[in-house]
C-alpha positions in Angstrom: -7.6 35.4 8.4 -5.6 32.5 9.8 -8.0 30.0 9.4 -7.8 30.8 5.7 -4.0 30.6 5.7 -4.3 27.2 7.4 -7.1 25.8 4.9 -5.1 27.0 1.9 -2.0 25.5 3.1 -3.7 21.8 4.1 -5.4 21.6 0.9 -2.2 22.4 -1.2 -0.4 19.8 0.7 -3.0 17.3 0.6 -3.6 17.6 -3.3 0.3 17.2 -4.1 0.7 20.6 -5.0 4.5 21.3 -5.5 6.2 22.5 -2.5 7.2 26.2 -3.1 3.2 26.8 -3.3 2.8 26.2 0.3 5.9 28.1 1.2 4.7 31.0 -0.5 1.6 30.9 1.3 3.5 30.7 4.7 5.7 33.8 3.3 2.2 35.6 3.3 1.0 34.6 6.4 3.8 35.7 8.2 4.0 39.1 5.9 0.5 39.5 6.9 0.9 38.7 10.6 3.9 41.0 11.0 2.1 43.7 9.0 -1.8 43.2 11.3 0.9 42.6 14.3 2.5 46.6 13.7 -1.0 47.7 13.2 -2.2 46.7 16.4 0.7 48.3 18.1 1.6 51.6 16.3 -1.9 52.1 14.9 -0.2 53.5 11.4 -3.7 53.1 10.1 -4.5 50.2 8.4 -7.5 49.0 10.2 -9.0 52.6 9.3 -8.2 52.3 5.4 -9.5 48.9 5.2 -12.3 48.8 7.9 -10.4 45.1 9.1 -11.8 46.0 12.8 -15.8 47.0 12.7 -16.8 44.8 15.9 -17.9 47.5 19.1 -15.0 45.7 20.8 -12.5 46.9 18.7 -13.7 50.0 18.5 -14.5 50.3 22.0 -10.8 48.8 22.5 -9.3 51.4 20.2 -10.3 54.0 21.8 -10.0 53.6 25.5 -6.6 55.2 26.2 -5.1 58.6 26.7 -3.5 59.3 23.4 -5.9 58.2 20.6 -5.3 55.9 18.4 -4.9 53.5 21.0 -2.0 50.8 20.2 -1.7 47.2 21.8 1.3 46.8 24.2 4.2 45.1 22.0 4.7 41.9 24.8 0.5 40.7 24.1 0.8 41.2 20.4 4.5 39.5 20.1 2.8 36.3 22.4 -0.5 36.6 20.3 1.5 36.4 16.8 3.9 33.8 18.3 1.0 31.4 19.2 -0.8 32.1 16.1 2.7 31.5 14.3 3.2 28.1 16.2 0.0 26.9 15.5 -0.1 27.3 12.0 4.0 26.1 11.6 2.6 23.0 13.7 -0.9 22.6 11.6 1.9 22.4 8.2 4.2 20.2 9.8 1.3 17.5 11.0 -0.6 17.8 7.8 2.7 17.8 5.6 3.5 14.5 7.7 0.0 13.1 7.1 0.2 13.6 3.1 3.5 12.3 2.7 2.5 8.9 4.2 -0.5 9.0 2.0 1.6 8.9 -0.7 4.0 7.0 0.3 1.4 4.3 0.8 -0.4 4.8 -2.5 3.0 4.6 -4.4 3.6 1.6 -2.4 0.0 -0.1 -2.9 0.0 0.4 -6.6 3.7 -0.8 -6.8 2.5 -4.0 -5.0 -0.8 -4.5 -7.4 2.1 -3.8 -10.3 4.1 -6.9 -9.0 1.0 -9.0 -7.7 0.2 -8.6 -11.8 3.3 -9.7 -12.7 3.6 -12.8 -10.7 0.1 -13.6 -11.1 0.3 -13.7 -15.3 4.2 -15.7 -14.7 1.7 -18.2 -12.9 -1.0 -18.3 -15.3 1.9 -18.9 -17.7 3.1 -21.9 -15.6 6.4 -20.2 -16.0 7.6 -21.1 -12.4 11.2 -19.4 -12.5 10.3 -16.3 -13.4 7.3 -16.3 -10.7 9.6 -17.3 -8.2 12.2 -14.5 -9.1 9.7 -11.7 -9.1 8.4 -13.3 -5.7 11.4 -12.9 -4.4 12.4 -9.7 -5.8 8.4 -8.3 -4.6 8.2 -5.3 -1.9 4.4 -6.4 -1.1 2.9 -7.3 2.2 4.3 -10.8 3.5 0.8 -12.2 3.7 0.6 -11.9 -0.6 3.7 -13.1 -0.6 3.1 -16.0 1.4 0.3 -16.5 -0.3 1.9 -16.4 -3.8 4.5 -18.8 -2.5 1.5 -21.3 -1.6 0.3 -21.3 -5.0 3.7 -21.5 -6.9 4.6 -24.3 -5.2 1.3 -25.9 -5.5 1.6 -25.7 -9.1 5.0 -27.0 -9.0 3.8 -29.9 -7.6 0.5 -30.3 -9.7 2.4 -29.5 -13.1 3.6 -33.1 -14.2 -0.4 -34.5 -13.1 -1.3 -31.2 -15.8 -1.9 -32.3 -19.7 0.6 -30.5 -21.6 -2.1 -29.4 -24.3 -2.9 -27.0 -20.8 0.4 -25.1 -21.0 0.5 -22.5 -23.5 3.2 -22.3 -24.8 2.6 -26.1 -26.0 -1.0 -24.8 -27.6 1.2 -22.1 -28.9 4.0 -24.3 -30.6 1.1 -27.0 -31.7 -1.1 -24.5 -33.4 2.1 -23.3 -35.3 3.5 -26.5 -36.1 -0.3 -26.9 -37.9 0.0 -24.0 -39.5 3.1 -24.3 -41.1 1.8 -27.6 -42.4 -1.0 -26.7 -44.1 0.2 -23.4 -44.7 -2.9 -21.5 -43.2 -3.8 -20.1 -40.4 -5.4 -22.4 -37.3 -9.3 -20.7 -37.1 -10.7 -19.7 -33.5 -11.8 -23.0 -32.8 -9.0 -25.0 -32.9 -6.9 -22.8 -30.8 
């Protein structure tokens, strides 16, 4: 039964379910582990009632003692239960660490894409001061920061040689001036 709990807990962790759901599954696992261990030791009738124990090995082992039904040795059952619980908790810890690292990496990538988009838009509109401020404060990979720095430096050095008509704010001001002087809006071909 414990592989089912491991699988469910791993799915909850990886699918970003609330942590309380994973804790509930762990509690259910511990309760079921305690009940089945108690049944293995005392044989209070859970297996007989539920037919959980159907293999030939369990039937033969169960009736191989002087005082029927036979129970498991407490130390052996405790060791088996402790090993199962340890394995389950180690899997939970490893999977939780992996899931947290994956979520952190995902949020870092999304933030990097957003900042890179803002920097690219600032560079496209020749807003170098805004782009350099964004670049200085950006939490993006160093390679991307270096590449944007080179682009920013190049655009700053090329700016004096670029015709003023290429700058978006100049085009917008010119279109607004023409519209106010003629009293009409510029056509799509003129802008």
